[in-house]
N, C-alpha and C positions, 0 to 999 in steps of 0.2 A: 485757749487751746494752743498747744505747741505745734508749730509747723516743722515737721520732720525734715523737709527739704532744706529749710534754712539752717538747721543744725548741721547738716552735711556741708552746706556752703561755708558756714563759719569754721568748721574744722579744716576744710580745704584751705580757707583763707589763712588760718593760723600756720598751717604747714608751708604754704607758698611764701608767706611773709618771712618765715624763718629761713627761706631758701633751702628747704630740705626736700629730698626726693621722697617718693612714697615709701621706698624701702627703708631709708634712714629713719623717717618719722615713725613708721610702723614698728621698727625695732625699739625705738625709744618709748613707745606706749605699750609695747608687749602684745601686738597682734601681727598677723601675717600681712604682707603687702597686698594680697588679694582681698583680705577682709577690709583693710583700709580703703582700697579701691571701691569696694561695694558700699562702704559707709559714705565716701565722698560723692558718689552718684545717687545716694539716697535709696539704694536697694535694700540695705539693712540699717537698722538703728544701732548706734553704739550703746553699749550698756552704760549704766550710771557709773560703774567702776572706771570704764574707759574715759568718760567725760571728766571724772575726778582726776585721773592721771594726767590728762592733757592740761587741765586747769592748774594742777600743782607744778608740773614740769615746765610749763611755759608762762607761769604767772598770769594766766588768763582767768578772769572771773568765771566761776561756774555758771552764774546767771547769764553771762554773755553767750556761752555755748548753748545753753538751754533755750533762752528766749530773746537774746540780743540786747538785754537791758544795760548791763555794765560791760566794760571791756577790760582794760588793763588794770590790774591791782597796782596802782602807781606807788603805793607806799612800800612795795617790795622792791628792793634794789635789784638792778640787772645782774649784779654779781651773784646774788642768790640763785638766779636762774642758771647762770654759767656754772656754778658749783654743782647744781642738780643735773644738768644735761651736757655740760661742756660746750654749750653753744651760747654766745652772747645774745641777749634779747635785742631785737631790732625794734625801735620805737615805731609806733603806728600813728600817723597823723590823722588819717581819715579812713573810714570803712568803705570798702568797695561796694 
């Protein structure tokens, strides 16, 4: 069973790790800041499309966002992320 609260926490963790405001992150993934806020507190579930966008733009495993099993797609260079988002990928040593 998927724990929706943990999806919200993982999305917030990705945003904070990239040192992005809710406004900037929401613009990058194509939702309003208020929708992102609702996602991060677990009030609404992100669509699978939103999860796919986050996964792609930030080189984060889709599986990690859904169930926490994989994290960084390490074979994808940070430069690819920077090309997609204009933001360098910040390595994550340990999950919060």
